[in-house]
DSSP file (Angstrom, degrees, kcal/mol; ACC not computed):
  #  RESIDUE AA STRUCTURE BP1 BP2  ACC     N-H-->O    O-->H-N    N-H-->O    O-->H-N    TCO  KAPPA ALPHA  PHI   PSI    X-CA   Y-CA   Z-CA
    1    1 A M              0   0    0      0, 0.0     2,-0.0     0, 0.0     0, 0.0   0.000 360.0 360.0 360.0 137.0  -13.6   19.0   33.4
    2    2 A T     >  -     0   0    0      1,-0.1     4,-2.2     4,-0.0     5,-0.2  -0.280 360.0-108.0 -73.1 159.8  -11.7   16.9   36.0
    3    3 A A  H  > S+     0   0    0      1,-0.2     4,-2.7     2,-0.2     5,-0.1   0.859 120.3  54.2 -52.4 -40.1  -13.1   16.3   39.5
    4    4 A I  H  > S+     0   0    0      1,-0.2     4,-2.7     2,-0.2     5,-0.2   0.956 110.0  46.5 -65.0 -51.2  -10.5   18.7   41.0
    5    5 A A  H  > S+     0   0    0      1,-0.2     4,-1.9     2,-0.2    -1,-0.2   0.901 110.5  51.5 -54.0 -42.6  -11.6   21.4   38.7
    6    6 A E  H  X S+     0   0    0     -4,-2.2     4,-2.2     1,-0.2    -1,-0.2   0.904 110.4  49.9 -68.7 -41.7  -15.2   20.8   39.4
    7    7 A I  H  X S+     0   0    0     -4,-2.7     4,-2.7     2,-0.2    -1,-0.2   0.898 108.8  51.6 -60.9 -42.3  -14.4   21.0   43.2
    8    8 A R  H  X S+     0   0    0     -4,-2.7     4,-2.0     1,-0.2    -2,-0.2   0.877 110.0  50.3 -64.2 -34.7  -12.5   24.3   42.7
    9    9 A E  H  X S+     0   0    0     -4,-1.9     4,-3.0     2,-0.2    -1,-0.2   0.888 107.2  53.8 -73.7 -39.6  -15.5   25.6   40.9
   10   10 A L  H  X S+     0   0    0     -4,-2.2     4,-2.6     2,-0.2    -2,-0.2   0.959 110.5  47.5 -59.3 -51.7  -17.8   24.4   43.9
   11   11 A V  H  X S+     0   0    0     -4,-2.7     4,-2.9     2,-0.2     5,-0.3   0.925 112.5  48.9 -48.5 -50.9  -15.5   26.5   46.3
   12   12 A A  H  X S+     0   0    0     -4,-2.0     4,-2.5     1,-0.2    -2,-0.2   0.922 112.0  48.5 -57.1 -51.4  -15.7   29.5   44.0
   13   13 A R  H  X S+     0   0    0     -4,-3.0     4,-2.6     2,-0.2     5,-0.2   0.910 112.0  49.5 -51.6 -48.1  -19.4   29.1   43.8
   14   14 A F  H  X S+     0   0    0     -4,-2.6     4,-2.7     2,-0.2     5,-0.2   0.951 114.4  43.2 -62.1 -55.1  -19.7   28.8   47.6
   15   15 A T  H  X S+     0   0    0     -4,-2.9     4,-2.0     1,-0.2    54,-0.4   0.849 114.6  49.8 -63.1 -33.9  -17.5   31.9   48.3
   16   16 A G  H  X S+     0   0    0     -4,-2.5     4,-1.4    -5,-0.3    -1,-0.2   0.866 113.0  46.2 -72.8 -35.8  -19.1   34.0   45.7
   17   17 A A  H  X>S+     0   0    0     -4,-2.6     5,-2.5    -5,-0.2     4,-0.8   0.896 113.1  49.8 -71.1 -43.0  -22.7   33.1   47.0
   18   18 A F  H ><5S+     0   0    0     -4,-2.7     3,-0.7    -5,-0.2    -2,-0.2   0.919 111.4  48.9 -63.9 -43.3  -21.7   33.8   50.6
   19   19 A G  H 3<5S+     0   0    0     -4,-2.0    -1,-0.2    50,-0.2    -2,-0.2   0.867 116.2  42.5 -58.4 -37.4  -20.2   37.1   49.8
   20   20 A A  H 3<5S-     0   0    0     -4,-1.4    -1,-0.2    -5,-0.1    -2,-0.2   0.421 108.5-119.5 -93.1   0.6  -23.2   38.1   47.8
   21   21 A G  T <<5 +     0   0    0     -4,-0.8     2,-1.1    -3,-0.7    -3,-0.2   0.841  52.9 165.1  65.6  36.0  -25.8   36.8   50.2
   22   22 A D     >< +     0   0    0     -5,-2.5     4,-2.1     1,-0.2    -1,-0.2  -0.715  15.1 177.0 -91.0  87.3  -27.0   34.5   47.4
   23   23 A M  H  > S+     0   0    0     -2,-1.1     4,-2.8     1,-0.2     5,-0.2   0.856  76.0  60.5 -54.4 -40.0  -29.2   32.0   49.2
   24   24 A E  H  > S+     0   0    0      1,-0.2     4,-1.7     2,-0.2    -1,-0.2   0.936 110.3  42.4 -59.7 -51.1  -30.3   30.2   45.9
   25   25 A T  H  > S+     0   0    0      1,-0.2     4,-1.6     2,-0.2    -1,-0.2   0.914 110.0  55.1 -61.9 -43.9  -26.7   29.4   45.2
   26   26 A L  H  X S+     0   0    0     -4,-2.1     4,-1.1     1,-0.2     3,-0.4   0.896 106.9  52.1 -56.2 -43.1  -26.0   28.4   48.7
   27   27 A R  H  < S+     0   0    0     -4,-2.8     3,-0.4     1,-0.2    -1,-0.2   0.888 110.5  50.3 -57.1 -42.0  -29.0   25.9   48.5
   28   28 A A  H  < S+     0   0    0     -4,-1.7    -1,-0.2     1,-0.2    -2,-0.2   0.797 110.4  46.7 -75.4 -23.1  -27.4   24.5   45.4
   29   29 A V  H  < S+     0   0    0     -4,-1.6    96,-3.0    -3,-0.4     2,-0.4   0.549 106.9  62.1 -98.6  -6.7  -23.9   24.0   46.8
   30   30 A F  B  < S-a  125   0A   0     -4,-1.1    96,-0.2    -3,-0.4     2,-0.1  -0.935  88.9-107.9-116.6 145.2  -24.9   22.3   50.1
   31   31 A S        -     0   0    0     94,-3.1    -2,-0.1    -2,-0.4    -3,-0.0  -0.414  23.7-153.8 -60.6 137.9  -26.7   19.1   50.7
   32   32 A R        +     0   0    0     -2,-0.1    -1,-0.1    17,-0.1     2,-0.1   0.100  58.4 104.2-105.2  22.9  -30.2   19.9   52.0
   33   33 A D  S >  S-     0   0    0     17,-0.1    17,-1.0    16,-0.1     3,-0.8  -0.318  87.2 -99.7 -96.5-175.5  -30.7   16.6   53.9
   34   34 A E  T 3  S+     0   0    0      1,-0.2    -1,-0.0    15,-0.2    -2,-0.0   0.603 114.7  66.8 -79.5 -10.2  -30.5   16.0   57.6
   35   35 A T  T 3   +     0   0    0     13,-0.1    -1,-0.2     2,-0.1    -3,-0.0   0.630  69.8 119.5 -82.8 -20.4  -27.0   14.7   57.5
   36   36 A L    <   -     0   0    0     -3,-0.8    13,-2.2    12,-0.1     2,-0.4  -0.199  46.4-164.8 -46.1 135.4  -25.5   18.0   56.5
   37   37 A L  E     +Cb  48 127A   0     89,-1.7    91,-1.5    11,-0.2     2,-0.4  -0.997  15.7 174.8-126.2 133.8  -22.9   19.2   59.1
   38   38 A F  E     +Cb  47 128A   0      9,-2.4     9,-3.0    -2,-0.4     2,-0.4  -0.960  10.3 178.6-134.3 121.6  -21.4   22.6   59.5
   39   39 A Y  E     -Cb  46 129A   0     89,-2.8    91,-2.5    -2,-0.4     2,-0.3  -0.958   5.7-178.6-124.7 138.2  -19.1   23.3   62.5
   40   40 A G        -     0   0    0      5,-1.2    91,-0.2     2,-0.5     5,-0.1  -0.738  45.0 -96.3-116.0-179.8  -17.3   26.4   63.4
   41   41 A T  S    S+     0   0    0     89,-0.4     2,-0.1    -2,-0.3    90,-0.1   0.935 104.9  70.9 -54.0 -47.4  -14.9   27.1   66.3
   42   42 A Q  S >  S-     0   0    0      1,-0.1     3,-1.8   109,-0.1    -2,-0.5  -0.430  87.4-125.3 -77.9 148.2  -17.6   28.6   68.3
   43   43 A V  G >  S+     0   0    0    106,-0.8     3,-0.9     1,-0.3    -1,-0.1   0.686 106.9  67.7 -71.1 -16.4  -20.4   26.4   69.9
   44   44 A N  G 3  S+     0   0    0    104,-0.3    -1,-0.3     1,-0.3    98,-0.1   0.501  97.1  57.1 -79.3   1.4  -23.1   28.7   68.2
   45   45 A L  G <   +     0   0    0     -3,-1.8    -5,-1.2    -5,-0.1     2,-0.8  -0.133  68.0 113.8-118.0  42.0  -21.9   27.3   64.9
   46   46 A H  E <   +C   39   0A   0     -3,-0.9     2,-0.4    -7,-0.2    -7,-0.2  -0.875  48.6 172.4-108.9  95.4  -22.4   23.7   65.5
   47   47 A I  E     -C   38   0A   0     -9,-3.0    -9,-2.4    -2,-0.8     2,-0.4  -0.888  21.6-169.7-121.6 133.2  -25.3   23.1   62.9
   48   48 A V  E     +C   37   0A   0     -2,-0.4     4,-0.4   -11,-0.2   -11,-0.2  -0.989  60.0  14.7-120.3 126.8  -26.9   19.8   61.7
   49   49 A G  S  > S-     0   0    0    -13,-2.2     4,-1.7    -2,-0.4   -15,-0.2   0.243  86.0 -89.5  94.7 148.4  -29.2   19.8   58.7
   50   50 A W  H  > S+     0   0    0    -17,-1.0     4,-3.2     1,-0.2     5,-0.3   0.877 117.6  61.8 -58.7 -39.7  -29.9   22.5   55.9
   51   51 A P  H  > S+     0   0    0      0, 0.0     4,-1.9     0, 0.0    -1,-0.2   0.891 106.6  44.8 -57.5 -40.0  -32.6   24.3   57.8
   52   52 A G  H  > S+     0   0    0     -4,-0.4     4,-2.1     2,-0.2    -2,-0.2   0.862 114.3  49.4 -74.8 -28.7  -30.3   25.3   60.7
   53   53 A L  H  X S+     0   0    0     -4,-1.7     4,-2.8     2,-0.2     5,-0.3   0.942 110.0  52.0 -72.5 -45.2  -27.5   26.3   58.2
   54   54 A E  H  X S+     0   0    0     -4,-3.2     4,-2.8     2,-0.2     5,-0.2   0.894 108.2  50.2 -51.3 -43.7  -30.0   28.4   56.2
   55   55 A R  H  X S+     0   0    0     -4,-1.9     4,-3.0    -5,-0.3    -1,-0.2   0.961 111.3  51.0 -59.0 -49.9  -31.2   30.3   59.4
   56   56 A A  H  X S+     0   0    0     -4,-2.1     4,-2.3     2,-0.2    -2,-0.2   0.920 109.9  47.2 -60.5 -42.8  -27.5   31.0   60.2
   57   57 A F  H  X S+     0   0    0     -4,-2.8     4,-3.0     1,-0.2     5,-0.3   0.953 112.6  50.0 -62.3 -46.3  -26.7   32.3   56.8
   58   58 A A  H  X S+     0   0    0     -4,-2.8     4,-2.1    -5,-0.3    -2,-0.2   0.937 110.3  51.3 -60.3 -40.2  -29.8   34.5   56.9
   59   59 A H  H  X S+     0   0    0     -4,-3.0     4,-1.5     1,-0.2    -1,-0.2   0.934 113.3  44.8 -61.7 -45.2  -28.9   35.8   60.4
   60   60 A Q  H  X S+     0   0    0     -4,-2.3     4,-1.6    -5,-0.2    -1,-0.2   0.884 110.2  52.3 -68.5 -38.9  -25.5   36.7   59.2
   61   61 A F  H  < S+     0   0    0     -4,-3.0    -1,-0.2     1,-0.2    -2,-0.2   0.918 111.2  50.1 -63.8 -42.4  -26.6   38.3   55.9
   62   62 A A  H  < S+     0   0    0     -4,-2.1    -1,-0.2    -5,-0.3    -2,-0.2   0.857 114.3  43.3 -64.1 -37.3  -29.0   40.5   58.0
   63   63 A A  H  < S+     0   0    0     -4,-1.5    38,-0.3    -5,-0.2     2,-0.3   0.677 107.4  67.2 -86.0 -19.4  -26.3   41.6   60.5
   64   64 A M     <  -     0   0    0     -4,-1.6     2,-0.3    -3,-0.2    36,-0.2  -0.776  53.4-166.1-112.1 148.4  -23.4   42.3   58.1
   65   65 A Q  E    S+D   99   0A   0     34,-3.0    34,-2.2    -2,-0.3    -3,-0.0  -0.845  73.7  19.9-117.1 160.3  -22.6   44.8   55.3
   66   66 A D  E    S-     0   0A   0     -2,-0.3     2,-0.2    32,-0.2    -1,-0.1   0.816  79.8-174.4  57.0  30.6  -19.9   44.7   52.7
   67   67 A L  E     +     0   0A   0    -48,-0.2     2,-0.4    -3,-0.1    31,-0.2  -0.432   9.1 173.0 -66.4 124.8  -19.5   40.9   53.1
   68   68 A R  E     -D   97   0A   0     29,-2.8    29,-2.9    -2,-0.2     2,-0.4  -0.998   7.1-179.1-135.8 133.8  -16.6   39.4   51.1
   69   69 A V  E     +D   96   0A   0    -54,-0.4     2,-0.3    -2,-0.4   -50,-0.2  -0.998  12.4 160.1-133.5 134.4  -15.4   35.8   51.3
   70   70 A S  E     -D   95   0A   0     25,-2.4    25,-3.2    -2,-0.4     2,-0.4  -0.940  27.9-141.8-148.2 162.8  -12.5   34.4   49.3
   71   71 A V  E     -D   94   0A   0     -2,-0.3    23,-0.2    23,-0.2     5,-0.1  -0.992  28.8-118.0-128.7 135.9  -10.1   31.5   49.3
   72   72 A D    >   -     0   0    0     21,-1.3     3,-1.8    -2,-0.4     4,-0.4  -0.648  27.4-148.3 -67.1 114.1   -6.5   31.9   48.3
   73   73 A P  G >  S+     0   0    0      0, 0.0     3,-0.7     0, 0.0    -1,-0.2   0.765  91.6  57.2 -66.9 -22.8   -6.5   29.5   45.4
   74   74 A D  G 3  S+     0   0    0      1,-0.2    -2,-0.1     3,-0.0    17,-0.0   0.624 103.7  54.2 -80.3  -8.4   -2.9   28.4   45.8
   75   75 A S  G <  S+     0   0    0     -3,-1.8     2,-0.3    18,-0.1    -1,-0.2   0.468  82.0 111.3-100.2  -2.5   -3.6   27.2   49.3
   76   76 A L    <   -     0   0    0     -3,-0.7     2,-0.4    -4,-0.4    15,-0.2  -0.606  48.2-166.3 -79.6 129.7   -6.6   24.9   48.4
   77   77 A V  E     -E   90   0A   0     13,-3.0    13,-2.3    -2,-0.3     2,-0.4  -0.968   6.9-176.9-117.9 129.0   -5.9   21.3   48.8
   78   78 A I  E     -E   89   0A   0     -2,-0.4     2,-0.5    11,-0.2    11,-0.2  -0.988  10.5-175.3-137.2 123.3   -8.2   18.7   47.3
   79   79 A T  E     -E   88   0A   0      9,-2.6     9,-2.9    -2,-0.4     2,-0.4  -0.974  17.3-146.8-120.5 120.7   -8.2   14.9   47.5
   80   80 A V  E     +E   87   0A   0     -2,-0.5     7,-0.3     7,-0.2     2,-0.2  -0.725  25.0 179.0 -87.4 137.3  -10.7   13.0   45.5
   81   81 A L  E >>> +E   86   0A   0      5,-3.0     5,-1.5    -2,-0.4     3,-1.1  -0.678  46.7  40.2-126.7 175.9  -11.9    9.8   47.1
   82   82 A A  G >45S-     0   0    0      1,-0.3     3,-0.9    -2,-0.2    -1,-0.2   0.839 127.0 -58.1  52.4  45.6  -14.3    6.8   46.5
   83   83 A E  G 345S-     0   0    0      1,-0.3    -1,-0.3    -3,-0.2    -2,-0.1   0.873 110.4 -44.9  53.9  44.5  -13.5    6.5   42.8
   84   84 A G  G <45S+     0   0    0     -3,-1.1    -1,-0.3     2,-0.2    -2,-0.2   0.600 116.8 105.1  79.8  18.1  -14.6   10.1   42.2
   85   85 A R  T <<5S+     0   0    0     -4,-1.0    33,-2.1    -3,-0.9     2,-0.3   0.512  84.2  26.6-103.7  -4.2  -17.8   10.2   44.2
   86   86 A A  E   < -EF  81 117A   0     -5,-1.5    -5,-3.0    31,-0.2     2,-0.3  -0.960  62.4-167.3-145.7 166.0  -16.4   12.1   47.1
   87   87 A A  E     -EF  80 116A   0     29,-2.2    29,-2.1    -2,-0.3     2,-0.4  -0.992  17.6-138.0-149.8 151.7  -13.6   14.7   47.9
   88   88 A C  E     -EF  79 115A   0     -9,-2.9    -9,-2.6    -2,-0.3     2,-0.4  -0.939  26.7-170.2-107.8 140.1  -11.8   16.3   50.9
   89   89 A V  E     +EF  78 114A   0     25,-2.6    25,-2.2    -2,-0.4     2,-0.3  -0.992   9.9 165.4-134.0 138.0  -11.2   20.0   50.6
   90   90 A G  E     +EF  77 113A   0    -13,-2.3   -13,-3.0    -2,-0.4    23,-0.2  -0.991  12.9 171.1-151.5 155.8   -9.1   22.2   52.7
   91   91 A T  E     - F   0 112A   0     21,-1.9    21,-2.5    -2,-0.3     3,-0.4  -0.886  25.2-155.1-160.0 134.4   -7.5   25.6   53.0
   92   92 A P  E    S+     0   0A   0      0, 0.0     2,-0.1     0, 0.0   -16,-0.1   0.479  92.0  65.3 -79.8  -2.3   -5.7   27.5   55.8
   93   93 A R  E     +     0   0A   0    -21,-0.2   -21,-1.3    16,-0.2     2,-0.6  -0.370  53.2 141.0-123.0  51.1   -6.6   30.7   54.0
   94   94 A L  E     -DF  71 110A   0     16,-2.5    16,-2.2    -3,-0.4     2,-0.4  -0.829  38.7-151.9 -90.0 126.1  -10.3   31.4   53.8
   95   95 A R  E     -D   70   0A   0    -25,-3.2   -25,-2.4    -2,-0.6     2,-0.4  -0.850  12.7-170.2-108.1 138.7  -10.8   35.1   54.2
   96   96 A F  E     +DF  69 107A   0     11,-1.9    11,-3.6    -2,-0.4     2,-0.4  -0.992  11.0 175.0-131.1 115.1  -14.0   36.6   55.7
   97   97 A Q  E     +DF  68 106A   0    -29,-2.9   -29,-2.8    -2,-0.4     2,-0.3  -0.986  14.4 130.5-126.8 135.4  -14.4   40.4   55.5
   98   98 A A  E     - F   0 105A   0      7,-1.8     7,-2.3    -2,-0.4     2,-0.3  -0.947  42.9-120.1-162.5-176.2  -17.4   42.4   56.5
   99   99 A R  E     -DF  65 104A   0    -34,-2.2   -34,-3.0    -2,-0.3     2,-0.5  -0.985   9.9-161.4-137.1 142.5  -18.7   45.3   58.5
  100  100 A M  E >  S- F   0 103A   0      3,-2.5     3,-2.8    -2,-0.3     2,-0.2  -0.973  72.2 -53.4-124.1 108.7  -21.2   45.3   61.4
  101  101 A G  T 3  S-     0   0    0     -2,-0.5   -36,-0.1   -38,-0.3   -38,-0.0  -0.420 125.3 -18.4  60.8-125.8  -22.6   48.8   61.7
  102  102 A E  T 3  S+     0   0    0     -2,-0.2    -1,-0.3    -3,-0.1     0, 0.0   0.448 118.1 101.6 -87.4  -2.7  -19.4   50.9   62.0
  103  103 A R  E <   -F  100   0A   0     -3,-2.8    -3,-2.5     2,-0.0     2,-0.2  -0.789  53.6-167.2 -88.5 100.5  -17.3   48.0   63.0
  104  104 A P  E     -F   99   0A   0      0, 0.0     2,-0.3     0, 0.0    -5,-0.3  -0.539   9.4-178.3 -80.5 153.3  -15.1   46.5   60.1
  105  105 A F  E     -F   98   0A   0     -7,-2.3    -7,-1.8    -2,-0.2     2,-0.4  -0.984  15.1-167.0-148.4 158.2  -13.5   43.2   60.6
  106  106 A D  E     -F   97   0A   0     -2,-0.3    -9,-0.2    -9,-0.2   -11,-0.0  -0.958   4.7-175.8-147.5 121.9  -11.1   41.0   58.5
  107  107 A L  E     +F   96   0A   0    -11,-3.6   -11,-1.9    -2,-0.4     3,-0.5  -0.872  12.5 173.7-118.4  99.1  -10.4   37.3   59.3
  108  108 A P  E     +     0   0A   0      0, 0.0     2,-0.2     0, 0.0    -1,-0.1   0.694  66.4  44.6 -81.2 -19.0   -7.7   36.4   56.7
  109  109 A R  E     +     0   0A   0    -16,-0.1     2,-0.4   -13,-0.1   -16,-0.2  -0.505  64.2 156.4-132.9  62.8   -6.7   32.9   57.8
  110  110 A I  E     -F   94   0A   0    -16,-2.2   -16,-2.5    -3,-0.5     2,-0.5  -0.741  41.0-130.7 -78.4 133.7   -9.7   30.9   58.6
  111  111 A R  E     - G   0 131A   0     20,-2.8    20,-2.3    -2,-0.4     2,-0.4  -0.798  28.7-172.6 -85.4 133.1   -9.0   27.1   58.3
  112  112 A M  E     +FG  91 130A   0    -21,-2.5   -21,-1.9    -2,-0.5     2,-0.3  -0.993   9.1 175.7-130.1 121.7  -11.8   25.6   56.2
  113  113 A T  E     +FG  90 129A   0     16,-2.2    16,-2.7    -2,-0.4     2,-0.3  -0.897  10.3 172.0-121.2 158.5  -12.2   21.8   55.7
  114  114 A A  E     -FG  89 128A   0    -25,-2.2   -25,-2.6    -2,-0.3     2,-0.4  -0.984  30.0-139.9-160.7 157.7  -15.0   20.1   53.8
  115  115 A V  E     -FG  88 127A   0     12,-2.2    11,-2.7    -2,-0.3    12,-1.4  -0.994  24.0-170.3-121.7 133.2  -16.3   17.0   52.4
  116  116 A A  E     -FG  87 125A   0    -29,-2.1   -29,-2.2    -2,-0.4     2,-0.4  -0.913   3.1-160.9-118.9 151.1  -18.0   17.2   49.1
  117  117 A E  E     -FG  86 124A   0      7,-2.5     7,-1.8    -2,-0.3     2,-0.6  -0.978  22.7-119.5-127.0 144.3  -20.0   14.4   47.3
  118  118 A R  E     - G   0 123A   0    -33,-2.1     2,-0.5    -2,-0.4     5,-0.3  -0.729  31.1-174.6 -79.8 127.9  -21.0   14.0   43.7
  119  119 A R  E >   - G   0 122A   0      3,-3.4     3,-2.0    -2,-0.6     2,-0.3  -0.969  58.4 -48.5-126.9 112.8  -24.7   13.9   43.4
  120  120 A G  T 3  S-     0   0    0     -2,-0.5    -2,-0.0     1,-0.3     0, 0.0  -0.472 124.2 -17.8  50.5-118.8  -25.9   13.2   40.0
  121  121 A E  T 3  S+     0   0    0     -2,-0.3    -1,-0.3    -3,-0.1     2,-0.2   0.500 130.6  49.4 -90.0  -2.7  -24.1   15.5   37.7
  122  122 A G  E <  S- G   0 119A   0     -3,-2.0    -3,-3.4    -5,-0.0     2,-0.3  -0.739  75.3-113.6-132.3 172.7  -22.8   18.0   40.3
  123  123 A W  E     - G   0 118A   0     -5,-0.3     2,-0.3    -2,-0.2    -5,-0.2  -0.815  25.0-174.8-107.5 150.2  -21.1   18.3   43.6
  124  124 A V  E     - G   0 117A   0     -7,-1.8    -7,-2.5    -2,-0.3     2,-0.4  -0.968  30.4-110.1-140.2 154.9  -22.4   19.5   47.0
  125  125 A F  E     +aG  30 116A   0    -96,-3.0   -94,-3.1    -2,-0.3    -9,-0.2  -0.718  29.8 175.4 -84.3 133.2  -20.8   20.0   50.4
  126  126 A V  E    S+     0   0A   0    -11,-2.7   -89,-1.7    -2,-0.4     2,-0.3   0.591  72.8  19.4-106.7 -20.6  -22.0   17.5   53.0
  127  127 A Q  E     +bG  37 115A   0    -12,-1.4   -12,-2.2   -91,-0.2    -1,-0.4  -0.986  62.8 175.0-148.3 143.0  -19.7   18.7   55.7
  128  128 A M  E     -bG  38 114A   0    -91,-1.5   -89,-2.8    -2,-0.3     2,-0.4  -0.984   5.2-172.5-148.9 147.6  -17.8   21.9   56.4
  129  129 A H  E     -bG  39 113A   0    -16,-2.7   -16,-2.2    -2,-0.3     2,-0.4  -0.998   2.1-171.1-137.4 133.4  -15.7   23.2   59.3
  130  130 A W  E     + G   0 112A   0    -91,-2.5   -89,-0.4    -2,-0.4     2,-0.4  -0.976  13.1 178.6-118.7 137.8  -14.3   26.6   59.8
  131  131 A S  E     + G   0 111A   0    -20,-2.3   -20,-2.8    -2,-0.4     2,-0.3  -0.999  10.4 164.1-143.0 143.2  -11.8   27.1   62.6
  132  132 A L        -     0   0    0     -2,-0.4     2,-0.3   -22,-0.2     3,-0.3  -0.973  29.3-121.3-145.2 160.6   -9.8   30.0   63.9
  133  133 A T  S    S+     0   0    0     -2,-0.3     3,-0.1     1,-0.2    -2,-0.0  -0.765  79.3   1.1-108.3 151.5   -8.1   30.7   67.2
  134  134 A D  S    S+     0   0    0     -2,-0.3     2,-0.4     1,-0.2    -1,-0.2   0.838  90.7 132.9  49.4  42.1   -8.5   33.4   69.8
  135  135 A Q        -     0   0    0     -3,-0.3    16,-0.3   -28,-0.0    -1,-0.2  -0.950  52.4-125.9-122.0 140.9  -11.3   35.1   68.0
  136  136 A E        -     0   0    0     -2,-0.4     2,-0.4    14,-0.1   -94,-0.1  -0.465  38.1 -91.2 -80.0 161.1  -14.5   36.3   69.4
  137  137 A V        -     0   0    0      1,-0.2     3,-0.2     8,-0.1    10,-0.1  -0.588  37.5-168.0 -69.4 126.2  -17.9   35.3   68.0
  138  138 A V  S    S+     0   0    0     -2,-0.4     2,-0.6     1,-0.3    -1,-0.2   0.944  73.3  31.1 -84.5 -53.0  -18.7   38.0   65.6
  139  139 A I  S    S-     0   0    0      6,-0.1    -1,-0.3     7,-0.0     2,-0.3  -0.945  76.9-146.1-113.4 114.2  -22.5   37.1   64.9
  140  140 A A        -     0   0    0     -2,-0.6     6,-0.1    -3,-0.2     3,-0.1  -0.580  17.6-133.1 -67.2 135.0  -24.3   35.7   67.8
  141  141 A Q    >   -     0   0    0     -2,-0.3     3,-2.2     1,-0.2    -1,-0.1  -0.397  50.6 -55.5 -82.3 172.2  -27.0   33.1   66.7
  142  142 A E  T 3  S+     0   0    0      1,-0.2    -1,-0.2    -2,-0.1     3,-0.1  -0.119 126.6  13.8 -44.6 136.4  -30.4   33.2   68.1
  143  143 A G  T 3  S+     0   0    0      1,-0.2     2,-0.3    -3,-0.1    -1,-0.2   0.476 109.4  92.5  75.3   1.8  -30.4   33.1   72.0
  144  144 A E    <   -     0   0    0     -3,-2.2     2,-0.3  -100,-0.0    -1,-0.2  -0.909  68.4-129.5-130.7 157.7  -26.7   33.8   72.5
  145  145 A A    >   -     0   0    0     -2,-0.3     3,-2.0    -3,-0.1    -4,-0.1  -0.761  36.7 -96.8-101.1 144.2  -24.8   36.9   73.0
  146  146 A A  T 3  S+     0   0    0     -2,-0.3    -8,-0.1     1,-0.2     3,-0.1  -0.410 113.5  41.3 -62.3 140.9  -21.6   37.8   70.9
  147  147 A G  T >  S+     0   0    0      1,-0.4     3,-0.6   -10,-0.1     2,-0.3   0.177  88.0 118.0 105.9 -16.4  -18.6   36.7   72.9
  148  148 A E  T <  S+     0   0    0     -3,-2.0    -1,-0.4     1,-0.2  -104,-0.3  -0.633  74.3  12.3 -84.9 143.1  -20.1   33.4   74.1
  149  149 A G  T 3  S+     0   0    0     -2,-0.3  -106,-0.8     1,-0.3    -1,-0.2   0.520  76.4 158.5  79.4   8.8  -18.6   30.2   73.2
  150  150 A A    <         0   0    0     -3,-0.6    -1,-0.3  -108,-0.2   -14,-0.1  -0.394 360.0 360.0 -61.2 140.9  -15.3   31.4   71.8
  151  151 A G              0   0    0    -16,-0.3    -1,-0.2   -19,-0.2  -109,-0.1   0.420 360.0 360.0-169.0 360.0  -12.8   28.7   72.0
């Protein structure tokens, strides 16, 4: 399998695991060291290190129902770097759908960029950024209220 095909598979594993609330697979697709970065548009999603990201995922899984996450495969851009040891990944069409109580929502055009590194025989994300414009914070993290930090 080529590096690009492996990265496509990494993205598919991530979206499938996120949509299913599968923390075991999420642990496998992200670096679990202190250098992992995950940034969203809102300030409550500026996370450094796996423990913080794991808490954020668990918080979202507890608050949402019918979660579905997908990427338009035709929009996925992958550039392999460092002689096949790293890759940049991006799409303007990550889709995030869920329901919170009676409130459904659908965010069809989240911009997602990421850096993946080959670690041993596989790939993991070491950095990921999601951005969207003019959207409220859907899930407030601990100590914050929904609607704070939108930007």
